[in-house]
C-alpha positions as CSV (number, residue, x, y, z in Angstrom):
1,M,13.0,-4.6,-3.9
2,E,16.3,-3.5,-5.7
3,T,17.5,-0.4,-4.8
4,K,18.2,1.0,-8.5
5,A,13.7,0.4,-8.6
6,V,13.5,1.6,-5.8
7,I,15.4,5.0,-6.5
8,G,13.2,5.4,-9.5
9,A,10.4,4.9,-8.4
10,L,10.9,7.5,-5.9
11,A,12.3,9.5,-8.2
12,A,9.3,9.9,-10.2
13,L,6.9,10.4,-7.3
14,A,8.9,13.2,-6.8
15,Q,7.0,15.5,-9.0
16,G,3.7,16.8,-8.0
17,T,2.0,15.7,-11.2
18,R,2.9,12.1,-11.5
19,L,2.6,11.6,-7.0
20,D,-1.8,13.5,-7.5
21,V,-1.6,11.0,-11.0
22,F,-0.7,7.7,-8.8
23,R,-2.7,8.8,-5.8
24,L,-5.4,9.5,-7.8
25,L,-5.3,5.8,-9.5
26,V,-4.4,4.0,-6.3
27,Q,-8.1,5.7,-5.0
28,V,-10.1,4.2,-8.1
29,G,-7.7,0.3,-8.0
30,P,-7.2,-2.5,-10.4
31,E,-9.6,-1.0,-12.9
32,G,-8.0,1.8,-13.5
33,M,-8.9,5.1,-15.5
34,A,-8.3,6.6,-18.8
35,A,-5.8,9.1,-19.3
36,T,-8.7,11.4,-20.5
37,K,-10.3,11.1,-17.4
38,I,-7.6,11.3,-15.2
39,A,-6.4,14.8,-17.3
40,E,-10.2,15.9,-16.8
41,Q,-10.2,14.6,-12.8
42,L,-6.9,16.2,-12.2
43,D,-7.5,19.2,-14.7
44,A,-3.5,18.5,-16.1
45,P,-3.2,19.0,-20.2
46,S,-2.4,16.1,-21.6
47,S,0.0,17.3,-23.3
48,S,2.0,17.0,-20.5
49,L,0.1,14.0,-18.6
50,S,1.5,11.7,-21.3
51,F,4.7,12.7,-20.2
52,H,4.4,12.1,-16.5
53,L,2.1,8.0,-17.9
54,K,5.5,7.5,-19.4
55,E,7.8,8.3,-16.7
56,L,5.4,6.6,-13.5
57,T,5.1,3.9,-16.5
58,H,9.1,3.3,-16.8
59,A,9.0,3.4,-13.0
60,G,6.9,0.4,-12.8
61,L,4.4,2.6,-11.0
62,I,1.5,2.0,-13.1
63,V,0.5,-0.4,-16.0
64,P,-1.5,1.3,-19.0
65,R,-4.0,-1.5,-20.8
66,Q,-5.0,-1.5,-24.4
67,D,-9.1,-0.8,-23.9
68,G,-10.7,0.1,-27.3
69,R,-9.0,3.4,-28.4
70,F,-8.7,4.2,-24.8
71,I,-5.3,3.4,-23.0
72,I,-6.4,2.6,-18.9
73,Y,-3.8,3.4,-16.5
74,A,-3.9,1.3,-13.3
75,A,-2.0,1.1,-10.3
76,N,0.6,-1.2,-9.5
77,F,0.2,-2.6,-6.7
78,D,2.9,-5.0,-6.3
79,T,5.4,-2.4,-6.8
80,M,3.7,-0.2,-4.7
81,N,4.0,-2.6,-1.9
82,S,7.4,-3.5,-2.5
83,L,8.2,-0.1,-2.3
84,I,6.9,0.4,1.2
85,S,8.5,-3.2,2.3
86,F,11.7,-2.0,1.5
87,L,11.3,1.7,2.6
88,T,10.2,0.5,6.6
89,E,12.1,-3.4,5.8
90,S,13.8,-2.5,9.3
91,C,11.5,-0.3,11.1
92,C,11.5,-0.9,14.7
93,G,14.7,-3.1,14.7
94,G,12.9,-6.2,12.4
95,N,9.7,-5.5,14.8
96,P,6.2,-5.1,13.9
97,C,5.5,-1.5,13.8
98,S,2.1,-1.4,16.2
99,P,1.1,1.7,17.2
100,I,2.9,1.7,20.9
101,L,6.0,0.3,18.7
102,Q,6.1,3.3,16.4
103,R,5.8,5.7,19.9
104,E,8.9,3.5,21.3
105,C,10.6,2.9,18.5
106,I,10.5,7.2,18.0
107,T,11.8,7.3,21.8
108,D,14.1,5.6,21.4
109,S,15.8,7.1,18.7
110,I,15.7,10.6,20.4
111,P,18.4,11.9,22.3
112,S,18.2,12.3,25.8
């Protein structure tokens, strides 16, 4: 994932409603959810929700699809996984971060 795309994704998630929407869609899974149901679930006004959905779509974090008269939004798991991989790419010096290594990583980086 390119740095510019990472910055865009993180910027999109750096707002409370958008973060809530994304987390909800991750929980729902690949089948996604209609915008009206997202608004109900999060008790968000439809007018502002459409703006947030547009921002998440533009960042590549969610994908809309038409289903009859509804637009269904689903988390883009490829983008999410790419973002996580980018952020953890050099974690623990490139070694897998098992719980034991995570503690060693943290301990090694703390000055005595």
